[in-house]
C-alpha positions as CSV (number, residue, x, y, z in Angstrom):
1,M,8.1,-11.1,-20.2
2,K,7.5,-9.4,-16.9
3,V,7.5,-5.8,-16.1
4,R,10.9,-5.8,-14.3
5,D,12.8,-7.3,-16.9
6,L,12.2,-5.0,-19.4
7,L,15.1,-3.5,-21.3
8,D,15.5,-0.3,-23.1
9,G,14.7,-0.6,-26.7
10,C,12.7,-3.8,-26.4
11,D,9.3,-4.2,-28.1
12,L,6.5,-6.0,-26.2
13,A,3.2,-7.6,-27.3
14,Q,0.9,-8.6,-23.7
15,A,-1.4,-9.0,-21.2
16,L,-1.0,-6.4,-18.8
17,L,-3.1,-4.3,-15.9
18,V,-4.1,-1.0,-16.2
19,R,-3.5,0.3,-12.9
20,E,-4.3,4.3,-13.5
21,V,-6.1,5.7,-16.5
22,E,-5.1,9.8,-16.9
23,V,-6.3,12.0,-20.2
24,R,-4.1,14.9,-20.7
25,R,-3.7,17.4,-23.6
26,R,-1.2,17.8,-26.1
27,R,0.3,21.3,-27.2
28,D,-1.3,21.0,-30.5
29,G,-4.8,20.7,-28.2
30,G,-5.5,17.2,-29.4
31,D,-5.5,14.5,-26.3
32,Y,-3.7,11.4,-25.7
33,L,-4.1,8.4,-22.5
34,K,-1.0,8.6,-19.7
35,L,-1.5,5.0,-18.4
36,V,0.1,3.3,-15.7
37,L,0.2,-0.5,-16.6
38,G,1.7,-3.4,-14.6
39,D,2.1,-6.8,-13.5
40,R,3.1,-8.8,-10.5
41,S,6.6,-7.3,-10.8
42,G,5.9,-3.7,-11.2
43,S,4.3,-1.3,-13.4
44,L,5.2,1.4,-15.8
45,P,3.7,4.4,-17.4
46,A,2.3,4.2,-21.2
47,M,1.2,6.7,-23.4
48,V,-1.8,6.2,-25.7
49,R,-1.7,9.1,-29.1
50,D,-3.7,7.5,-31.4
51,D,-7.5,7.0,-31.1
52,V,-7.9,8.2,-28.0
53,A,-11.6,8.1,-27.1
54,S,-11.8,4.5,-28.7
55,V,-9.3,3.3,-26.2
56,R,-10.7,5.2,-23.5
57,E,-14.0,3.3,-23.6
58,F,-12.1,-0.2,-22.5
59,C,-9.0,1.1,-20.8
60,R,-10.2,1.8,-17.5
61,P,-8.5,0.8,-13.6
62,G,-8.8,-2.8,-13.5
63,A,-9.1,-3.3,-16.8
64,I,-6.7,-6.0,-18.4
65,V,-5.7,-5.1,-21.5
66,H,-3.1,-6.3,-24.8
67,V,-0.9,-4.0,-25.5
68,S,2.0,-3.7,-28.0
69,G,4.9,-1.1,-28.4
70,R,8.3,-0.1,-27.7
71,Y,9.7,-0.2,-24.3
72,S,12.4,2.9,-23.5
73,V,14.2,4.2,-20.8
74,H,14.4,8.0,-21.0
75,A,17.5,9.7,-19.9
76,R,14.8,12.9,-18.1
77,F,11.5,11.1,-17.6
78,G,12.6,7.4,-16.8
79,P,11.0,4.1,-18.1
80,Q,8.0,4.4,-20.3
81,L,5.9,2.1,-23.2
82,S,4.9,3.8,-26.3
83,V,2.0,2.0,-27.3
84,V,1.1,1.1,-30.9
85,S,-1.8,-1.1,-30.3
86,V,-4.1,-1.9,-27.3
87,R,-6.9,-4.2,-27.2
88,T,-9.2,-5.6,-24.3
89,A,-7.2,-9.1,-23.4
90,N,-8.9,-12.1,-24.1
91,E,-9.5,-15.2,-21.8
92,G,-6.3,-17.5,-22.1
93,E,-4.3,-14.8,-22.7
94,Y,-3.3,-14.0,-19.4
95,D,-2.9,-15.5,-16.0
96,R,-4.7,-12.7,-13.7
97,S,-2.5,-13.7,-10.7
98,E,0.6,-13.0,-12.5
99,L,-0.5,-9.3,-13.2
100,V,-1.9,-8.7,-9.3
101,D,0.7,-7.9,-7.2
102,G,0.6,-9.1,-3.2
103,P,2.3,-9.7,-0.1
104,M,5.6,-11.7,0.4
105,R,3.5,-13.6,3.4
106,A,0.7,-15.9,2.8
107,A,-2.4,-14.1,4.5
108,D,-3.7,-17.0,6.0
109,Q,-0.1,-16.9,7.6
110,M,-0.8,-13.5,8.4
111,E,-4.1,-13.7,10.1
112,A,-2.6,-16.7,12.7
113,D,0.3,-13.7,13.4
114,L,-2.3,-11.1,14.3
115,R,-4.1,-13.9,16.3
116,E,-1.4,-14.7,18.0
117,L,-0.8,-11.3,19.0
118,L,-4.2,-10.5,20.0
119,T,-3.7,-13.2,22.8
120,T,-0.7,-10.7,24.2
121,I,-2.8,-7.9,25.0
122,Q,-3.5,-8.3,28.8
123,N,-5.9,-5.4,29.3
124,P,-9.5,-6.6,29.4
125,H,-11.0,-3.8,27.7
126,L,-8.2,-3.2,24.8
127,R,-9.0,-6.6,24.1
128,R,-12.8,-6.1,24.0
129,L,-11.7,-3.8,21.4
130,L,-9.5,-5.6,19.4
131,M,-12.3,-8.7,19.6
132,L,-14.8,-6.7,18.0
133,V,-12.9,-5.3,15.5
134,F,-10.8,-8.4,14.6
135,G,-13.3,-11.1,15.7
136,E,-13.6,-14.0,12.8
137,D,-17.3,-13.2,12.4
138,S,-16.6,-9.4,12.0
139,A,-17.7,-7.4,8.8
140,I,-14.9,-4.9,10.1
141,W,-12.5,-8.0,10.0
142,A,-13.4,-9.3,6.5
143,G,-12.7,-5.9,4.8
144,Y,-9.6,-5.5,7.1
145,R,-7.6,-8.4,5.9
146,E,-8.5,-8.1,1.7
147,A,-8.0,-4.1,1.8
148,P,-4.6,-2.3,0.4
149,A,-2.3,-0.2,2.8
150,A,-2.0,2.5,-0.3
151,K,-2.9,3.6,-3.4
152,R,0.6,3.8,-4.9
153,Y,3.5,4.2,-2.5
154,H,3.3,1.1,0.1
155,Q,1.5,-2.2,0.1
156,A,-0.5,-0.9,-2.9
157,Y,-2.3,-4.3,-3.0
158,Q,-4.5,-7.1,-1.3
159,H,-3.8,-7.8,2.0
160,G,-1.6,-4.9,2.2
161,L,-3.3,-3.2,5.4
162,L,-3.1,-6.4,7.2
163,E,0.5,-6.9,6.0
164,H,1.5,-3.4,7.0
165,S,-0.2,-3.0,9.9
166,L,0.7,-6.3,11.3
167,T,4.4,-5.4,10.6
168,V,3.9,-2.2,12.5
169,A,2.2,-3.8,15.6
170,Q,5.1,-6.7,15.5
171,A,7.3,-3.9,15.7
172,V,6.1,-1.7,18.3
173,S,5.3,-5.2,20.7
174,S,9.4,-5.9,20.1
175,I,10.1,-2.4,21.2
176,S,7.7,-1.4,24.0
177,A,9.9,-2.7,26.7
178,T,12.6,-1.2,25.7
179,F,11.6,2.1,26.3
180,P,10.7,3.2,30.2
181,G,6.9,4.4,30.4
182,I,5.4,2.9,27.3
183,D,2.1,1.1,27.7
184,R,2.4,-2.1,25.3
185,D,-1.2,-3.2,25.1
186,V,-1.9,1.0,24.0
187,A,0.3,1.1,21.7
188,V,-0.1,-2.0,20.1
189,T,-3.8,-1.7,19.5
190,G,-3.1,1.6,18.3
191,A,-0.6,0.3,15.9
192,L,-3.0,-2.2,15.1
193,L,-6.1,0.2,14.3
194,H,-3.8,3.3,13.4
195,D,-4.9,2.7,9.3
196,I,-8.3,0.9,9.7
197,G,-9.9,4.6,8.0
198,K,-8.2,3.1,4.7
199,L,-11.2,0.4,4.8
200,E,-13.6,3.6,3.2
201,A,-10.8,6.2,2.1
202,Y,-9.7,3.0,-0.9
203,E,-11.5,1.3,-3.4
204,V,-10.6,-1.9,-5.4
205,V,-12.0,-2.8,-8.8
206,G,-10.2,-5.7,-10.4
207,G,-7.2,-5.3,-8.9
208,A,-6.9,-1.2,-9.3
209,I,-6.8,1.1,-6.5
210,S,-8.4,4.2,-6.4
211,M,-9.6,7.1,-3.7
212,S,-13.2,6.8,-2.7
213,D,-15.6,9.5,-2.2
214,H,-15.3,9.4,1.5
215,G,-11.4,9.3,1.1
216,R,-11.7,12.3,-1.0
217,L,-14.3,14.0,0.9
218,Y,-13.5,13.7,4.7
219,G,-9.6,11.5,4.3
220,E,-8.5,8.1,5.9
221,I,-7.3,9.6,9.5
222,P,-10.9,11.3,10.0
223,L,-12.4,8.0,8.9
224,G,-10.4,5.4,10.8
225,Y,-11.2,7.8,14.3
226,Y,-15.0,7.9,13.8
227,R,-15.1,4.5,12.9
228,I,-13.2,3.4,16.4
229,R,-15.1,6.1,17.9
230,R,-18.4,4.0,17.4
231,A,-16.9,0.4,18.3
232,I,-16.1,2.1,21.8
233,E,-19.6,3.5,22.2
234,E,-20.5,-0.1,21.9
235,L,-18.7,-1.6,24.3
236,D,-20.1,-0.8,27.9
237,R,-17.9,0.8,30.6
238,F,-15.2,1.2,28.5
239,P,-12.5,3.4,30.5
240,A,-12.3,7.6,29.3
241,E,-8.7,7.3,29.3
242,L,-8.1,4.5,27.2
243,E,-10.5,5.4,24.2
244,Q,-8.3,9.3,24.5
245,A,-5.2,7.0,24.3
246,V,-6.0,4.9,21.6
247,L,-8.0,7.9,19.5
248,H,-4.7,9.9,19.6
249,I,-2.6,7.3,18.0
250,I,-5.1,7.2,15.1
251,L,-5.6,10.8,14.8
252,S,-1.8,11.6,15.2
253,H,-0.1,8.6,13.3
254,H,1.3,10.7,10.3
255,G,3.2,13.1,12.8
256,S,2.7,16.3,11.5
257,L,0.4,18.6,10.6
258,E,1.6,19.0,6.9
259,H,1.0,15.2,6.4
260,G,-2.3,15.3,7.5
261,S,-2.5,14.2,11.3
262,P,-4.7,16.9,12.8
263,V,-2.9,16.8,16.2
264,V,0.6,15.8,16.6
265,P,2.0,12.9,18.5
266,C,1.6,14.1,22.2
267,T,2.4,10.8,23.7
268,R,4.9,7.8,23.7
269,E,2.6,5.4,22.4
270,A,1.4,7.3,19.4
271,T,5.0,8.7,19.1
272,L,6.4,5.4,19.1
273,V,3.6,4.4,16.4
274,H,4.2,7.6,14.3
275,M,7.7,6.3,14.0
276,L,6.9,2.9,13.3
277,D,4.6,3.7,11.1
278,N,6.3,6.0,8.9
279,L,9.7,3.5,8.9
280,G,7.8,0.6,7.6
281,G,5.8,2.9,5.2
282,R,9.4,4.0,4.1
283,L,10.6,-0.1,3.7
284,G,7.7,-0.8,1.8
285,S,8.7,1.6,-0.8
286,F,12.1,0.2,-1.3
287,D,10.0,-3.1,-1.9
288,R,8.2,-1.3,-4.6
289,L,10.7,0.0,-6.5
290,Q,13.0,-3.3,-6.0
291,K,10.4,-5.3,-7.8
292,E,10.2,-2.0,-11.0
293,L,14.2,-2.0,-10.7
294,P,15.2,-3.2,-14.3
295,A,17.2,-6.1,-14.8
296,G,21.4,-5.2,-13.8
297,E,20.4,-2.0,-12.5
298,Q,21.1,-1.0,-8.7
299,W,19.6,2.5,-8.9
300,S,16.1,3.3,-9.1
301,S,14.7,6.5,-10.5
302,Y,13.7,9.5,-8.0
303,D,11.0,8.4,-5.8
304,K,8.7,11.0,-4.0
305,A,8.3,8.8,-1.2
306,L,11.6,8.8,-0.3
307,G,12.5,12.3,-1.7
308,G,15.5,10.3,-3.9
309,G,17.1,7.1,-5.5
310,A,17.0,3.9,-3.9
311,Y,19.9,2.0,-4.0
312,F,20.1,-2.2,-3.8
313,A,23.7,-3.3,-3.8
314,A,24.4,-6.6,-4.6
315,P,24.5,-9.2,-1.5
316,I,27.5,-9.6,-0.2
317,E,28.6,-13.0,0.2
318,P,29.7,-14.5,3.5
319,Q,33.9,-14.6,3.3
320,R,34.9,-18.7,4.4
321,K,37.4,-19.4,6.9
322,A,40.6,-21.0,5.5
323,A,40.8,-24.4,6.0
């Protein structure tokens, strides 16, 4: 069964991807494992209470395990799997493509859309910067195309960074003309580059995403700032005011100091990118929650990213006019 189709009280025995592993202490002093297991349709927490030390040896992020146990939905703690047994999955017991999440659009189509967007940039200096980063032979582009956008909350899968950044840039491009005084080229460039620090901030092993040492020590915003600043330094006669405008977007895109930005948005372009980045992330959380929603349910459990539950109403069928 797919994870999102599991029903309260059902037993399962199947292969799942290990996404997170945490050793926790029980009240009696012993240890237990809290896992996050999943497939392409979603994920769920699982508890391993027996033989913890030996299970921990092979149950690592990115591993595919065959697990048996009972799935239940607790009134307070939500869905979880109580594990009876777990082992390394054998080849032939799973299809990896069914276990690893991914975007709705094909990566090739998103790349084509990005390259079409690049052709609309009129400023020659910004066009040079974007070609340095996104040129087909660029090492940066190779990583950007494959990287996730997050560890958990939105687009936490391969090609997620491309999907998220492209969506934000397309929205910025569409709305720029609505408000006066916005430099569209600067805003679109900043939107495409705002999350580029995630190339170094995250590591992906076997489909499982974790923070890298650089991500923990520096944070994705400083990593993105320094990467693009170094790229600009490679370009002759890049205008200082353009450098300032693009780097400010990267530094301020989280919107506030308490959310990790070293500065708040102080330009129209930075404000626009922050708002649409925030919108894209929040709507991406709805996509994640809908994938995890048990069959027949309309409300998700509490979600930290949204600050509440998400509601998914049944589609409204259009009324047909009487003949």
